[in-house]
Phi, psi and omega in degrees: 000128188283329183230145178226124182285129183257308184204164173234134180261167178307325186280006183083017178262135178246147180248132181217163180246122180241123178053038177083359182250126177284130176220163179238153173210156183260128178283152169300152184304318182296319180295318181295318181297319179301314179302317180296313179302317181300317178303313182290327175295315181294324183289320184295324186260001181273350181226102183298153180253131176271188185305320191269001182089001178268157185283152175238158186264347184232168182274328183269156179293147175241167178299327180294319179301322187272354186296322177292328178292316176298321179291323179291324179279340177097000179204138181282150174249190179231151172283138182243166174303148181089013180060044181250135177262115187238135179248119176268134183228065179302141176274069181290346177282344181272140173249094188245137172240149175215126183058031182080011183246130170287116188281122171284149179306323180286347178279311185205017184232037187256094168296152176203153171227134184234139180240132177238124183294133171230089186064240178259018176235191180213148167267138180229131173225159180187169183224113181256125178270121185223150169284167183300325183284339180274342188303305184295310180298321181292316177301317183294316182295320180297315179298320176300324182272003175087013180261121185272158170260133177247356172188156174209120186190180173271165171242330181230176183241149171065020178282157180218123357289170183289138183233137177242159183233119184250114181268138188233157176209149174200166177213131183154207175297112189295330180288323176295317182290322177301318178298318178295319178295320180297319182294321180294311185294335178295342177274357175248184174253027177300122176294131181250010176251150178289133178292168176304144181305127178282157176304152174301145186308320183289343185265000180267120176261107183276349184079015179234148175281082184294328176295320176293323175301316182299316183297315181296322180280339185072023185216169178251127179256182178212155179273132176212116177056040180082010185236143174258123190242141173243138175230120191231102181286156176288160185277333182261156180287145180240130181239158174213122186065026181085359182252138174286134181258121178293151177303334178291355175262029172098015181250016175255141174298129182248128177231126189234132174248118175248121184299138178236013175101150176060030176080009178266163178208146168268136183239145169199180185145205174209138175272135177258114196236142162283159186305321183288346183265347187303304186287323174301321176288325176298314183298320179298319180287316187288326179298336182259003178081014175273129180286140170263119191256339178197151176214119185191181174266158172245341180231182185245321190230030181284160177215123003287161178298134186235148178234148183244123184249116180262156187211169181203142172198156172223103187200189177305124188301316184290326177298313184294327179295321180291322178295320178292321174305317178303319182289313180304329185286351177274359192240155177267086184240156172297128180273132186240140172270110184302144184282000000 
């Protein structure tokens, strides 16, 4: 090669070596400007920026990056599929009954907040379980902190005391958002400390044949807080503001079984439905005696448009699993092979 670029000076002058002799020449202004812009562009994209403006070494979020978010919120979370940082805030302080059943937090009282990284900002979604008296002060404080409400409604019927569910959304600095949510929840009685460690999942005897439930549902469940839970994602991608939202941010159908003795279980949760699936699923549930307790949106600008259907029954667990499977078969969900 006859020429090799060695350096460029501010005036658009380059120094190069030709046939062993160093010489200089001046670039035209447009060429010099182009090279300067190229240098800055390469520098800008060569180092990803973290929440604090410092560089990070990986593309995916790490526990270290989220530590400040957990501290601001007042409780640490866990990484979930889809690179989502999720903090669970079960309302273990509430003593709620529905249909004569004492409701465990894992059945229907599980507040949560989820953070998904978007460059050096984050998308935040959540569902806050609140008593009626807590709704207005929490909502007001969230609005002051720039956290919006996307829904407010019931999930079950005839519960005592009355419980409301406030769905929230925000985009921006995750630490600032976490602090705003913390300040709002401080106006409620939501516990912000981790409860005593629960027994390992394999050590919990629910009094239900969970393997049989898996076979009947065509899905694999897991034990959580004395409740057997299924989480079933939709088969198509869901986006909001042009960004794909992972199922772990509240977009998977949730079906929960809480044992009530003698092989029976109370069930609740929510089906995540396209508009065309709503009434076929209602018919499948009602034909089996399962109550539909709520039908509504949880978000504002998602695509495709989704509807969330909550339900309730207390009956033979295997019978209920067959009925729920009939409803799932009306939906476009990911098919899972039970373990």
